[in-house]
N, C-alpha and C positions, 0 to 999 in steps of 0.2 A: 409811621411806626409807633409804641407809646414810648414814651423812656422814661415816666416816672409813673408812681401812685400814693401821694400822702392819705390816709383816711384813717380816721377816728370814731371809736363806739360803734364802730361792725362790726354784732354776733362775737366770738370770739378775742377780736382785736381790740382792747384798749387804745393801742397807738398803732399804727403802719408806715413805716418810710420803705419804699422799695424801688430799686433802678431795674429798670427792664431793660435785655439784650435783645437778639437777633433769637437768640434759643436763652428763655429762662426755664431752670427746673427747680419745680417744687418739690421736696422730702422729707419726710420726719412721721412721725408716729400718728396712731389713728387717732383721729376725733380731736387733731391738733391746732385746724384752721387752716390749713392747705386749699382745702377748694372751694373756701369763704372770699378768699383772692377773686378765683372765676365764678362765684355767684356774683357777688358784687359787679365785674364789668355786665352778667350778663343779665343785673337788674337794671341798669342803665339803659342797656340795650332795648331790654322790652318794655320801660318806659317811655323810651323816643319813638316807640313804635304804638305805644297805647294811642287807640282812637278819642277816647276820652280827654281832651286837655284838661280835665279837674282834677285830672288823678295828679298827686305829687310825686309817687311813687307807683310803680304796679308790680303789686308781690306776688302776680301770676296766680294759676289755676294746673290745674293736673295736664293740661295741654298746651303751657306754655314752656316757655326756654328753660324756667326755673318758679318753683312754686315755695316761696320764704316766709307763707302765713300773714303774719300784719307785722305792725311796724311793733310793737311789745316784742315780736320774736327775733326783728332784726337788732334792735339797740343794744348795748352791749350786758349782757347778766336783766335784763328784762326792766333796766329800768328807766323809765317813762320821764324821768326829771333829765336825762341827759338827749345831748343832740347826736348827729351825725352830719361830719363833712368832709369833705375830700376835695384834693386838686389833682386834675390829671396833666399831664402835659405830654406833649405829643411832637413829633416831626408831621408837616405838611406834605402831602403830595407832591406839591410844587410852589414856591415862592409865591404869598399872598402880596399884593400891593394896594393898597387903600389912597385914594385920592383926598383930598382935600375937603372933608366932609361942605366946608362952608361956598363949595361950586367950582372951586379953579379946579384946572387940572392937574395940579402941581401934586407930585405923590406925597403923602404926609407921616403915613404908619407904612410898614413892608417891614417883613421875616420871615423864618421857614420854620418856624414852630408856634404852638400855641398853648395855653395853658386855659385851662376851663374851674373855677372854685365852686363849689354849694355847699348852704347847710339845711338840714332838715330838722324840725323839733316838734315835739308834741305840745300841742298847742287846744286845750278844754277836750275837742274828743276826738281830735284828728292829726296827720303832720301837717304840718306845712312849711313852705318853704322862705327860709329866711331871708337870703341873697344869693344873687348868679353874680359872679365876675368872669370876664376874661381878662386876661394877661397877652396885649400882642405889644413888639417893640418895646418891649420897658412901661407899656401906659397902661392902666388898669381902667377899665370900663365895668362900672357894676350898675344894680339895682339893689338897694339898702332902706331899709326902713327908715327913716325919718329921724331927726335924732330928739323932737318933741311927744312923738307917737309911734308905738309899736306897728299899729293895723296899717298907714300909710309909708307910703316908697317914695324915694325919688332917685333920680339917676346922678351919680359921681364919675370922677374923670381924675388920676392921679399918676404922677409917675414922672418918667422923660420927657412923654408930649402932652400934658395935661390937654384937656378939651373940655372947652364951654360950652353945654349946651344951650341950644336958643329954643326959645319957647315961640309957639306960636300967638298971637294975640287973641287975650280972648279965654283961652287954656284955663283946665285947672291948674292947683298947683301942685298936687298930688296926686301919686298913680298909682295903680293896682299893685299884687304883689308879683313877682314870675310863676310864670306858666310849667309846670312840671319843675324839674332843674336843670333846665338848661336856657328857657326862652323869657326875652324880655316882653310885657306884653305888649298887645300890639297900640295901646296908648302912647305907649315911649316914643315912638313914630307918627301919630297923629297930633300927638303936642307939642313936640317938636319938630323943628327946620334941618336938624344937620344928624339926624339917628338913623337915616336909612343905612348907612354902611354896617351897623349892627348885626344884621341880617347876614353880614358876610361871614362870621363869626361862629352863628348859629346853623347856618350850613356848612361849617364844616367839623361842628362837630356831631350831625347828625350822619356826614359823611364819613365819619372815623366811625360811628356806630355800624352803621351798613356794613363795612370793614370787618368785622370783628363776628366769626363763625365758630363753632362749639361742636363737639362730640363726646359724649361723657361716658360713664367706664362701664354702662350696660348694655351692649350690644344687642339686636335682634337677630332669633335665628334665623339657619339659613330657611329659603323654602325652594320644593319644586317648582315653581312656574312663578315667573314674575311678569305681570302684568305693567304695561308704557304705552300710555296713549300720543307719547310723542310729543310729550310738554317737557322746559329745561327746568328742573328745580334750582333754588337758588344754591343749596349743599347735600350733604349727605342725607340731614335730619338728625337731632340730637342721641339716639340709638341706632344712627348708621339705614334707617327702615328705607331712605332714596337712594342709596347706593349705585344699585343697578343699574336706576333711574339716571342719574348723573352720567353711568358711564356709558349707557343708551347715547344720551345727549349731546356729549361730549366728542365722541367719536362720529355721531353724524353730522358733527358740526366742520368735522375736517382733523386735518393731520396736527400734529404737535410737536415742538420740538424735543425730543428727549433729551432733559439735559445730563442724564449719566452718563450717555455714553457720548453726545458731543457731537455727534458724528453727522445722523439724518431726521430727517422727518420723522413720523410715523402715527397712526391710529392711535387713539386714547387710549384705547383698551391694549392694542401692544404693549405700550408703555406698560401698565399694571401688572399684563405678564411679565414683560421685561422683571420689572423688582420681585415678584412672586417667585421668580427663578432665581434669581440672586440671592433671594432670603432662606433659598431652600428648602421650599416649601411647596415646589409642583412643577412639573416639567413644560404642562401647556396651560393655557387658560381660557376660554371663548365662550360668548352669550351668544345664545344662536336662536332665532326665533321658531317657534315648535312647528308652524306651518304660518307661508304667504300670507302676508296681512291678519294674521289674528292676533297681532299686537301682543302674544302671549312669549316669553323668554325663558331658556332653561339657560344653567351657568355651567358650564361643562368644564371639567380638571381631570387631567392625567397626573398621575403622582412620579412617575419618571418613563424612560421611554418604552420599557418594556411591559408598562401596565396598559389595562382598557382603559378609555374615556369612560368619566363616570359622572352624577351631579356633584353638585356644591354639597347639598345636604348630606353624603355618603362619607364623606372622608371626614378627616379631623376639623374637629372645632376650632383650631386657631385659622384656621383659612380665612373662612367668616369674618373673626374678628379684628384681624386686621387688614383684612379688605377694606373698611370703613375709613380706617387712617391713609392708607394711602392713597383712595379716590378722593377726601378731602383736601388732603397737601398741593394733588396737582390738579384740583378741579376747581379751587378758589382764584379768583384774580390774584394775577403779582399785587405787591403790595398789600395781602388780607393779613388780619390777626388770627391764628386758630387758637382756640382755648382745649386742651385735652386733657379729661381725666383719665388716671393709669390706664393707656392705651397696651399696657402691655399685659392684662388679664388674657391669660387661656396661650400665652404665650411660651415657646420650649426659651431658653437663655440665650441659644445661639441667637432666635429671630430677634430677641429682645434687643442684642445688640446692635444688630442691622437695622434695627429700627431707627436707631439713635443715629447711626448715618446717611437715612432719608431726609430726616428732620433736617441733618446738618448741610446734604446736597440742597431742598427747597427753601432752605431759609440762606443760604449765601446766593442759590446762583436766580432764585424767583423773586428771592426779597419778600419772601412772606415771615412777618414773626411771630413764633411759636412759644405759647406759653402752656408747661406741662405739667400735671404733678402726678405723682409717681411714686412708688414703693421700688422700683427696679435697681437694684445694686450692675446689674449688667447694663443697663441704660446709662447710667453715672460713669461706670467705668469708660467705655467707650467715647464717652464727651471729654472724659479726660485724655484717652489715648489721643485723640484728634488732635488735641490742643500740642499732647507732646512732640506729635508727628509734628507740628506748623499746619494742616490745613485748614487750623481755626483757630482765633486770636483769641484768648484769655479774656479780651475785652468787649467779646462780641457775645460772649456766654457765662450766663451768670447762673451761678445756682445758689437755695437758700433751703436750710433746715431749718422747719417748723416745729415749737416743743413749747409746751404748755408749762407756766410758770405763777404759781400763788394766785390761778383761773384764768389768766390770760395768754392769748397764745403770744408769742415770741418768736421775731425772724434772726435766724443767724444766718451772717452772708459768709460765704464757703470761699476762702479768698484763695482762688485759684491761681496759683502762677505760670508762667509763659512754660514751662517745662510738662504741665500738666497734672502740677500736683498739689492738693490742699492741704494749705498750711495751718489751718486752725481745724481737723479732724473732731465729730463732736466726739466725745464720750457716747459709745454703743449707738455710732449713728445705724447700723443695720444689723444691732444686736452684737452680743457678745464674741466676734468667732477666737479670738482667742481664751475665751474663758472657754467655752464648746470645747474646743480642741486640749486644754490642759483637763477639762474633766473627763472626757473620752478616756486620756492617757493612763489620769488616776485609776478608773473603774477599770478598763482594760488590765494594769497593773496586780490593783487588789484581788481578782478572778483568778488571777495565773499563781498567784501566791497562794491563796485558799488553795488554787485545784494541786 
């Protein structure tokens, strides 16, 4: 689970310090910087996945998770003289223990959280990684430029349990720089005798990136037929294009505990149908193979008990839009981190409210962390209501309002008390509701007088 992110000079953000909860809601005006936070995490994920180890940052392209252009498009106000740096702090899935690097079996470092920091700057004609640091058990392990020259690097350790790195005889005195933005160079392990444990930190970082999943704001239109070869996708795709594949793969795998009912196990498809009924969208939901061994499937739904069964393409657009949301939240492994942009698009207000309950249930019972960017007042109000009712702790729910001030994004922490109230409600958070009511009353009165 991500605990916090500190970020400097990334797109609209001159400075960002954000604490993250089991569910984190980002609300605010258009083009204020809400999506940039999600884009940054996706940038780190696809950089980790890049096969080219020479890439400092993988800016992506049309087929990537995110397409961010180039360094000038990323750095705040396009100023190449600025650096981008960040610190990620997260809880580990299980406690990590590191034996004494000198070779003894004694545990030297142990902890339940890890922190990674990096800085990228423009150097001549390309971005360059300035440093990589891992903080574990109040001790920092870093690769940074040497004090006497910026083109060569050295290992450093400081903190509660600093470590002296022992060089192998005959090895060079300096190291090349970091690889990507999270790896120590291979020479860090070949030049020194006691640096093998650094791979543990790199592996934990990469495992964190692998636990991040994303669903974008624009989802694919439903199809009349779906082809499934039997493969199991990692997720539903950024546009929900692999949703049906995921349902079929999960259903074929076996039964899943329905965490909403807490009573019995059911097939994955049945669980999705349960939530669609709870949200008031349909009465029945099934994916059926058109003919045996054809690998062609149709999604068939029944709006209510008296209506006939029809294809997903022939009912309201909202069902196909919320389906990827539901599937992703229950399909990803427990302990995952799900990023979602505007999941409420094309949904009725009552469904938007119900979707908040799905998120809270998944976060609480599957330990899936959710970071959602939204414009939905109904989503926010349901979050508040559940805190007021005591079914969700205000400490587990982080809500933020993002706006722009003097050309930079500004984060406002919405203070949510234990009764569900927001103590620092921003001005015109969801428009000027009272102003609109007053204007309607005034116009109506004036017209009555004129009549």
